[in-house]
N, CA, C and O of each residue as an XYZ file, in Angstrom:
496
protein
N       1.205     -1.290      0.126
C      -0.255      0.274      0.463
C       1.000      1.023      0.014
O       2.165      0.655     -0.144
N       0.307      2.332     -0.157
C       0.635      3.681     -0.708
C       1.500      3.977      1.002
O       1.663      3.254      1.985
N       1.855      5.288      0.698
C       2.018      5.819      1.788
C       1.941      7.262      1.211
O       2.514      7.714      0.219
N       1.097      7.868      2.072
C       0.026      9.151      1.889
C       0.224     10.283      2.819
O       0.471     10.112      4.013
N       0.122     11.330      2.312
C       0.610     12.472      3.138
C      -0.924     13.571      2.693
O      -1.125     14.144      1.622
N      -1.734     13.567      3.840
C      -3.025     14.668      3.596
C      -2.099     16.134      3.793
O      -1.321     16.178      4.746
N      -2.188     17.088      3.048
C      -1.981     18.351      3.695
C      -3.412     19.428      3.238
O      -4.024     19.776      2.228
N      -3.426     19.642      4.721
C      -4.940     20.595      4.566
C      -4.926     21.480      5.796
O      -4.513     20.979      6.842
N      -5.365     22.842      5.786
C      -5.829     23.594      6.816
C      -7.340     22.765      7.650
O      -7.468     23.037      8.844
N      -8.033     22.141      7.237
C      -8.978     21.739      7.939
C      -8.835     20.204      8.685
O      -8.974     19.131      8.097
N      -8.540     20.374     10.045
C      -8.183     19.097     10.394
C      -9.300     18.344     10.563
O      -8.990     17.154     10.616
N     -10.286     18.500     10.655
C     -11.362     17.699     10.689
C     -11.537     16.857      9.563
O     -11.805     15.657      9.614
N     -11.313     17.788      8.178
C     -11.770     16.763      6.966
C     -10.255     16.105      6.988
O     -10.344     14.945      6.585
N      -9.146     16.389      7.260
C      -8.016     15.564      7.057
C      -7.560     14.398      7.703
O      -6.649     13.623      7.410
N      -8.739     14.430      9.072
C      -8.471     13.585      9.931
C      -9.424     12.473      9.400
O      -9.173     11.268      9.426
N     -10.707     13.135      8.850
C     -11.600     12.015      8.441
C     -11.483     11.390      7.554
O     -12.166     10.387      7.347
N     -10.257     11.975      6.515
C      -9.679     11.564      5.205
C      -8.737     10.361      5.388
O      -8.701      9.423      4.591
N      -7.879     10.466      6.637
C      -7.021      9.638      6.896
C      -7.577      8.494      7.452
O      -6.899      7.481      7.278
N      -8.440      8.381      7.967
C      -9.152      7.197      8.500
C      -9.711      6.475      7.556
O      -9.730      5.254      7.708
N     -10.272      7.053      6.405
C     -10.791      6.449      5.128
C      -9.791      5.862      4.415
O      -9.968      4.785      3.847
N      -8.676      6.502      4.382
C      -7.516      6.178      3.349
C      -6.784      4.627      4.400
O      -6.160      3.717      3.855
N      -7.035      4.675      5.718
C      -6.318      3.839      6.676
C      -6.996      2.815      6.474
O      -6.404      1.748      6.308
N      -8.087      2.858      6.445
C      -9.140      1.273      6.460
C      -9.016      1.017      5.076
O      -9.408     -0.138      4.910
N      -8.656      1.528      3.961
C      -8.300      1.126      2.817
C      -6.712      0.513      2.788
O      -6.034      0.230      1.800
N      -6.436      0.434      3.937
C      -4.758      0.010      4.026
C      -3.400      0.711      3.617
O      -2.209      0.401      3.608
N      -4.099      1.711      3.315
C      -2.712      2.908      3.081
C      -2.121      3.296      4.357
O      -2.846      3.258      5.351
N      -0.587      3.761      4.498
C      -0.236      4.357      5.463
C      -0.419      5.771      5.332
O       0.092      6.237      4.314
N      -1.173      6.810      6.296
C      -1.387      8.193      6.230
C      -0.813      9.242      6.978
O      -1.010      8.992      8.167
N      -0.224     10.248      6.845
C       0.061     11.167      7.818
C      -0.402     12.182      7.578
O      -0.814     12.262      6.421
N      -0.575     13.359      8.398
C      -1.200     14.726      8.274
C      -0.286     15.549      8.664
O       0.527     15.445      9.582
N      -0.497     16.531      7.773
C       0.176     18.019      7.946
C      -0.706     19.091      7.943
O      -1.210     19.490      6.894
N      -0.963     19.645      9.136
C      -2.329     20.820      8.638
C      -1.601     22.188      8.331
O      -0.828     22.896      8.977
N      -2.059     22.251      7.322
C      -1.610     24.120      6.849
C      -0.491     23.457      5.921
O      -0.076     22.299      5.942
N      -0.033     24.786      4.903
C       0.699     24.505      3.952
C       2.510     24.905      4.457
O       3.413     24.678      3.652
N       2.752     25.386      5.586
C       4.026     25.511      5.969
C       4.993     24.714      6.253
O       4.788     24.832      7.461
N       6.013     23.886      6.205
C       6.436     22.770      6.768
C       6.135     21.781      5.805
O       6.876     20.800      5.743
N       5.099     21.886      4.989
C       4.614     20.174      4.026
C       5.843     19.844      3.498
O       6.297     18.719      3.708
N       6.548     20.780      2.741
C       7.503     20.176      1.851
C       8.554     19.242      3.124
O       8.694     18.022      3.034
N       9.002     19.809      3.894
C       9.940     19.259      4.526
C       9.378     18.098      5.159
O      10.079     17.089      5.087
N       8.423     18.011      5.683
C       7.237     16.979      6.224
C       7.358     15.683      5.269
O       7.929     14.640      5.586
N       6.726     15.940      4.062
C       6.954     15.059      3.043
C       8.186     14.512      2.377
O       8.026     13.469      1.742
N       9.337     15.018      2.414
C      10.976     14.592      2.419
C      11.213     13.681      3.280
O      11.867     12.712      2.893
N      10.718     13.735      4.789
C      10.978     13.165      5.585
C       9.957     11.724      5.683
O      10.257     10.824      6.468
N       9.013     11.654      4.997
C       8.562     10.466      5.184
C       8.162      9.604      3.897
O       7.309      8.725      3.772
N       8.965     10.092      3.086
C       8.747      9.304      1.824
C       7.689      8.734      1.552
O       7.301      7.568      1.629
N       7.000     10.237      1.028
C       5.586     10.059      0.447
C       5.562      9.726     -1.200
O       6.270     10.178     -2.100
N       4.379      8.678     -1.231
C       3.926      8.287     -2.902
C       3.629      9.039     -3.177
O       4.151      9.602     -4.139
N       2.497      9.597     -2.457
C       0.918     10.333     -2.697
C       0.493     11.317     -1.838
O       0.144     11.139     -0.670
N       0.534     12.568     -2.557
C       0.001     13.674     -1.484
C      -1.505     14.084     -1.905
O      -1.889     14.238     -3.065
N      -2.197     14.215     -0.860
C      -3.679     14.811     -1.103
C      -3.707     16.414     -0.425
O      -3.571     16.826      0.727
N      -3.940     17.046     -1.668
C      -3.282     18.535     -1.334
C      -4.376     19.416     -1.401
O      -4.939     19.567     -2.485
N      -4.867     20.192     -0.116
C      -5.937     20.855     -0.233
C      -5.647     22.338     -1.330
O      -4.537     22.871     -1.364
N      -6.570     22.736     -1.984
C      -6.365     23.820     -2.922
C      -6.301     25.268     -2.136
O      -5.348     26.043     -2.061
N      -7.393     25.363     -1.674
C      -7.241     26.708     -0.568
C      -6.910     26.493      0.918
O      -7.585     25.880      1.746
N      -5.962     26.999      1.057
C      -5.050     27.104      2.440
C      -4.724     28.661      2.796
O      -4.461     29.540      1.975
N      -4.776     28.749      3.720
C      -4.280     30.718      3.689
C      -2.614     31.337      3.745
O      -1.880     31.207      4.724
N      -2.407     31.713      3.043
C      -0.763     32.163      2.873
C      -0.008     31.758      1.828
O       0.881     32.364      1.229
N      -0.644     30.191      1.596
C      -0.018     29.431      0.711
C      -1.177     28.563      0.116
O      -1.763     27.789      0.872
N      -1.595     28.669     -1.414
C      -2.300     28.024     -2.006
C      -2.156     26.503     -2.359
O      -0.999     26.384     -2.762
N      -2.468     25.895     -2.380
C      -2.160     24.303     -2.809
C      -1.330     24.225     -4.275
O      -0.311     23.545     -4.396
N      -1.879     24.974     -5.310
C      -0.976     25.168     -6.268
C       0.199     25.778     -6.478
O       0.876     25.493     -7.466
N       0.703     26.967     -5.308
C       1.858     27.069     -4.869
C       2.406     26.529     -4.410
O       3.615     26.540     -4.642
N       1.881     25.755     -3.515
C       2.510     24.677     -2.710
C       3.115     23.453     -3.504
O       4.081     22.855     -3.031
N       2.558     23.078     -4.699
C       2.845     22.131     -5.718
C       4.070     22.498     -6.544
O       4.992     21.740     -6.845
N       3.917     23.904     -6.891
C       5.059     24.380     -7.582
C       6.565     24.276     -7.092
O       7.561     23.856     -7.681
N       6.352     24.948     -5.451
C       7.461     24.705     -4.715
C       7.743     22.815     -4.693
O       8.659     22.330     -5.357
N       7.096     22.213     -4.100
C       7.203     20.379     -3.966
C       7.992     20.094     -5.504
O       9.025     19.425     -5.487
N       7.559     20.532     -6.582
C       7.886     19.940     -7.862
C       9.855     20.683     -8.107
O      10.598     20.545     -9.079
N      10.051     21.267     -7.057
C      11.047     22.045     -7.528
C      12.330     21.577     -6.316
O      13.426     22.129     -6.226
N      11.867     20.494     -5.512
C      12.374     19.714     -4.516
C      12.644     18.500     -4.913
O      11.783     17.737     -5.350
N      13.963     18.193     -4.787
C      14.393     16.420     -5.214
C      13.737     15.444     -4.556
O      13.252     14.455     -5.106
N      13.694     15.716     -3.220
C      13.106     14.499     -2.233
C      11.829     14.268     -2.421
O      11.430     13.132     -2.164
N      10.801     15.354     -2.950
C       9.442     14.825     -2.958
C       9.036     15.231     -4.255
O       7.809     15.324     -4.284
N       9.629     15.541     -5.465
C       9.149     15.814     -6.963
C       8.540     14.730     -7.282
O       7.396     14.934     -7.689
N       8.971     13.301     -7.245
C       8.556     12.094     -7.520
C       6.934     11.957     -7.157
O       6.158     11.274     -7.825
N       6.601     12.647     -6.103
C       5.716     12.068     -5.504
C       3.884     12.700     -6.073
O       3.552     13.885     -6.041
N       2.998     11.573     -6.531
C       1.969     12.198     -6.915
C       1.000     12.863     -6.135
O       0.765     12.595     -4.957
N       0.262     14.012     -7.020
C      -0.337     14.718     -6.318
C      -2.103     14.767     -6.605
O      -2.496     15.173     -7.699
N      -2.873     14.425     -5.785
C      -4.259     14.880     -6.171
C      -4.784     16.014     -5.320
O      -4.722     15.911     -4.095
N      -5.327     17.155     -5.927
C      -5.938     18.071     -5.548
C      -7.270     17.940     -5.053
O      -8.151     17.426     -5.742
N      -7.534     18.508     -3.546
C      -9.031     18.278     -3.215
C      -9.388     19.765     -2.614
O      -8.580     20.569     -2.150
N     -10.557     19.892     -2.720
C     -11.173     21.547     -2.356
C     -12.844     21.080     -2.026
O     -13.328     19.961     -1.863
N     -13.306     22.086     -2.012
C     -14.844     22.246     -1.425
C     -14.999     22.765     -2.855
O     -16.221     22.914     -2.860
N     -14.656     23.084     -3.885
C     -15.238     23.723     -5.283
C     -15.699     22.651     -5.982
O     -15.204     21.593     -5.590
N     -16.648     22.530     -7.081
C     -17.126     21.741     -7.851
C     -16.221     21.211     -8.860
O     -15.481     21.864     -9.595
N     -16.375     19.886     -8.804
C     -15.560     18.949     -9.869
C     -15.284     19.641    -11.180
O     -14.172     19.372    -11.636
N     -15.971     20.414    -11.853
C     -15.309     20.758    -13.019
C     -14.335     21.700    -12.922
O     -13.266     21.410    -13.460
N     -14.441     22.987    -12.256
C     -13.220     24.126    -11.985
C     -12.045     23.028    -11.514
O     -11.096     22.755    -12.249
N     -12.223     22.483    -10.294
C     -11.278     21.824     -9.756
C     -10.336     20.680    -10.749
O      -9.110     20.725    -10.843
N     -11.184     19.722    -11.408
C     -10.372     19.523    -12.452
C      -9.705     19.902    -13.453
O      -8.884     19.201    -14.045
N     -10.035     21.177    -13.757
C      -9.164     22.462    -14.839
C      -7.976     22.827    -13.979
O      -6.804     22.682    -14.325
N      -8.456     23.389    -12.647
C      -7.174     23.789    -11.939
C      -5.925     22.605    -11.635
O      -4.717     22.824    -11.550
N      -6.516     21.526    -11.526
C      -5.124     20.142    -11.500
C      -5.039     19.773    -12.757
O      -4.349     18.755    -12.809
N      -5.485     20.173    -14.033
C      -4.943     20.174    -15.335
C      -3.839     21.191    -15.423
O      -2.633     20.963    -15.515
N      -4.255     21.975    -15.394
C      -3.391     23.632    -15.584
C      -2.416     23.234    -14.497
O      -1.281     23.389    -14.949
N      -2.382     22.784    -13.246
C      -0.961     22.594    -12.469
C      -0.247     21.388    -12.704
O       0.927     21.314    -12.341
N      -0.839     20.385    -13.294
C       0.008     19.279    -13.511
C       0.134     18.312    -12.497
O       1.009     17.481    -12.251
N      -1.196     18.676    -11.831
C      -1.585     17.343    -10.610
C      -2.158     16.287    -11.305
O      -2.691     16.537    -12.386
N      -2.138     14.703    -10.709
C      -2.410     13.808    -11.317
C      -3.496     13.595    -11.055
O      -4.026     12.754    -11.782
N      -4.244     14.115    -10.101
C      -5.752     13.734    -10.300
C      -6.402     15.065     -9.356
O      -5.806     16.091     -9.026
N      -7.696     14.705     -9.079
C      -8.799     15.387     -8.372
C      -9.579     14.931     -7.713
O     -10.096     13.960     -8.265
N     -10.041     15.176     -6.565
C     -10.962     14.959     -5.662
C     -11.736     16.072     -5.091
O     -11.177     16.931     -4.410
N     -13.274     16.102     -5.393
C     -13.983     17.370     -4.239
C     -14.034     16.810     -2.867
O     -14.122     15.596     -2.682
N     -13.976     17.743     -1.823
C     -14.314     17.134     -0.179
C     -15.354     16.328     -0.152
O     -15.285     15.345      0.586
N     -16.649     16.572     -1.010
C     -17.720     16.344     -0.743
C     -17.839     15.126     -1.396
O     -18.939     14.587     -1.279
N     -16.810     14.421     -2.200
C     -17.042     12.693     -2.664
C     -16.827     11.955     -1.905
O     -16.010     11.965     -0.984
N     -17.811     10.966     -2.335
C     -17.850      9.558     -1.411
C     -16.819      8.767     -1.286
O     -15.925      8.480     -2.082
N     -17.077      8.361      0.054
C     -15.631      7.246      0.261
C     -15.147      6.216     -1.066
O     -14.020      5.759     -1.260
N     -16.314      6.029     -1.849
C     -15.710      5.199     -3.231
C     -15.258      5.862     -4.278
O     -14.402      5.437     -5.054
N     -15.766      6.838     -4.335
C     -14.869      8.094     -5.000
C     -13.518      8.316     -4.789
O     -12.695      8.057     -5.667
N     -13.120      8.907     -3.387
C     -11.931      8.732     -2.893
C     -11.012      7.725     -3.238
O      -9.874      8.005     -3.616
N     -11.412      6.609     -3.139
C     -10.284      5.637     -2.858
C     -10.231      5.226     -4.401
O      -9.192      4.725     -4.831
N     -11.328      5.424     -5.245
C     -11.235      5.124     -6.549
C      -9.692      5.675     -7.312
O      -8.681      5.240     -7.865
N     -10.567      7.339     -6.748
C      -9.621      8.303     -7.522
C      -7.988      8.002     -7.171
O      -7.145      7.924     -8.065
N      -7.644      7.831     -5.600
C      -6.399      7.199     -4.830
C      -5.529      6.257     -5.731
O      -4.342      6.357     -6.043
N      -6.882      4.893     -6.203
C      -6.198      4.027     -6.850
C      -5.608      4.128     -8.255
O      -4.657      3.515     -8.740
N      -6.615      5.290     -8.924
C      -6.094      5.001    -10.212
C      -4.868      5.771    -10.490
O      -4.046      5.530    -11.374
N      -4.845      6.849     -9.513
C      -3.520      7.926     -9.690
C      -2.346      7.219     -9.135
O      -1.259      7.497     -9.642
N      -2.381      6.379     -8.211
C      -1.414      5.155     -7.881
C      -1.036      4.363     -8.853
O       0.160      4.119     -9.012
N      -1.988      3.842     -9.651
C      -2.042      3.114    -10.713
C      -0.891      3.458    -12.386
O      -0.320      2.850    -13.291
N      -1.159      4.906    -11.849
C      -0.220      5.410    -13.173
C      -1.421      6.253    -13.716
O      -1.083      7.428    -13.858
N      -2.863      5.983    -14.100
C      -3.771      6.972    -14.730
C      -3.882      8.350    -13.978
O      -3.606      8.559    -12.797
N      -4.354      9.261    -14.930
C      -5.092     10.215    -14.111
C      -6.321      9.936    -14.059
O      -6.841      8.893    -14.455
N      -7.053     11.217    -13.374
C      -8.432     11.198    -12.956
C      -8.807     12.098    -13.961
O      -9.981     12.454    -14.064
């Protein structure tokens, strides 16, 4: 199973998502907020990052740009997550070359399917 890092400023959503992914057999760590996330990801040997789009101080797309320039985490696949509608979220993920996207309101099955597709090499 994969080593996943959830980066989100909403601790409640992050914790709920962590539980869903752990029940599916993944190893999941949380990082609340964007600052220090690149360091955390590099120390944890992350395969996949579930990255919130809207965080105060540094947005998900901005953080992704920083991470792509860091050799220790540049290999990690990224799924954007947000409360925004799926259409705009998909466009944002494509624009910033994230490997996938999942709305925060998505059912557990959609979250797990998106994670499986991205880890398997296919985009969502």
